[in-house]
C-alpha positions in Angstrom: 37.4 -16.4 -53.8 34.7 -15.4 -56.2 34.9 -11.6 -55.5 31.2 -11.4 -54.9 29.9 -9.0 -52.2 26.8 -9.7 -50.2 24.5 -7.9 -52.6 25.9 -9.7 -55.6 25.5 -13.0 -53.8 21.8 -12.2 -53.2 21.4 -11.5 -56.9 23.2 -14.6 -58.1 21.4 -17.0 -55.8 22.6 -19.6 -53.4 22.7 -22.5 -55.9 24.8 -20.5 -58.4 27.1 -19.3 -55.7 27.7 -22.8 -54.5 28.6 -24.0 -58.0 30.8 -21.0 -58.6 32.8 -21.7 -55.4 33.2 -25.4 -56.0 33.9 -25.7 -59.7 37.3 -26.4 -61.2 36.5 -24.7 -64.5 35.6 -21.2 -65.6 31.9 -20.4 -65.6 29.7 -17.6 -66.7 26.4 -17.3 -64.9 23.6 -15.4 -66.7 20.4 -14.5 -64.9 17.2 -14.8 -66.9 15.3 -11.5 -66.3 12.0 -12.9 -67.6 11.8 -16.0 -65.5 9.8 -15.7 -62.2 9.5 -18.2 -59.4 
């Protein structure tokens, strides 16, 4: 389990969440505040 609640999953994003759940190594995900879609 990642320990993320629904709000945190929304902030992290679905791609990052998938990677966090399926990796076998420790990861740190950092969100870029300045990047917009």
